[in-house]
N, C-alpha and C positions, 0 to 999 in steps of 0.2 A: 445572498444571505446563497445561494443554492450552493453556490465553491464554496464560499466558509464549512461550512454543513460538509461536503465536500473532504474538503481538509485535515478538516478532526478526526471522520470517519479517516482516512487517511495513513494517518501519525496511528488512532484508536489502532488499528490494525499492524500496522509495524511492529508499535508497544508490542503487542500483541504476541505479533509472529517471534522475533523478534528472546518475549520473555519463557516460547515452549520450548528452547536447549536448556534453560535453567528449569522448568520444570521440571525434567526429566524423566515426560511420561509419565504425571504430573503424582508423585515423587516428593516434590519439596513444594507446600503448604503453601510460601510467598507467590513464588510462582506461578503457578498455578492458575491464583486467584489473580496475579496478574493478568494472566492469557486469557480466562472469563469474563471480568470486566469490559478488556480489552475488545474484546471479536464483538461483545456486545452493545458495547458503544460504536462503534467501525458500523455494525450493523445497521442499528437503530440510524448513524448518519447515515449512509447513506440513501436508508430508503426514504432522509427525505430528501435527501439532491432527488430523485424519481419524481418527487411533487412536479420540479423544473423539465430534469437534464428530461434525456430521449437514455434509456436502460446503458444498452452499448457506447454511449460515447463515458455517460458514469463511468463503468466498470472498465472499461479497459483504462479512461484514468486512474479511477482505482487499484487494479493492481499492474498497472504500466510502471505510475509512481512508487506502490509498496512493490514493485521485482527492486529497483531501481536501490529500494532506501535499506530496506530488508539484506540487501547485497553485500550493501557498503557497510550497512553494523555485525553481519558477519567475518566480512573483511579487516576492519581494524577495533573491532571488539573480542570477537572468539579468531583470530589469528586464520579468512581460512580468503586461503590466494584465490586468487580471481587470472588466471591464464587472460591471452589473451581471445581466443573464442570466446570467453566469458562476456570481456569486457569489447571488445564486437560486438555480441549480442544486449550487451548492456545500453548500446549510447545508441542501435536501434529500433530500442525498446522505446527512448528518452523521443528518438528523431522523431516517433508516430505520433506518440503524445503531444507534442510540439503540433503539430503539423493538425492533426482532429482539434487541439482546441484552437491556431490560430488561421491553420483556414474553410474548414469545413464545412460547409455547408449548412447541416445539422446537430451544431453548433449556435446555444445561444447563446451570442456577445453581448 
């Protein structure tokens, strides 16, 4: 269940972060509500994962996957292009998350 909770936390955080742009400094009601509810859900489900996963591993996966997904949403939804350096950096984040999850002895499998 801990990885399921972490997935919910990641998706909630990505939705909330993506809605921040539409909230326009919390001047738009519906996107602002999405931001607050999304972050509340993200932190709640992240806290559930910390019952069994080490904080460093859970946070690395949460933030790393979140960065990749938010960057892709920015690219496709908000038409914010990614240059070669950004793509290389995001690729390195993905590689780091994969290494942590599949090869680290700090992570229960």
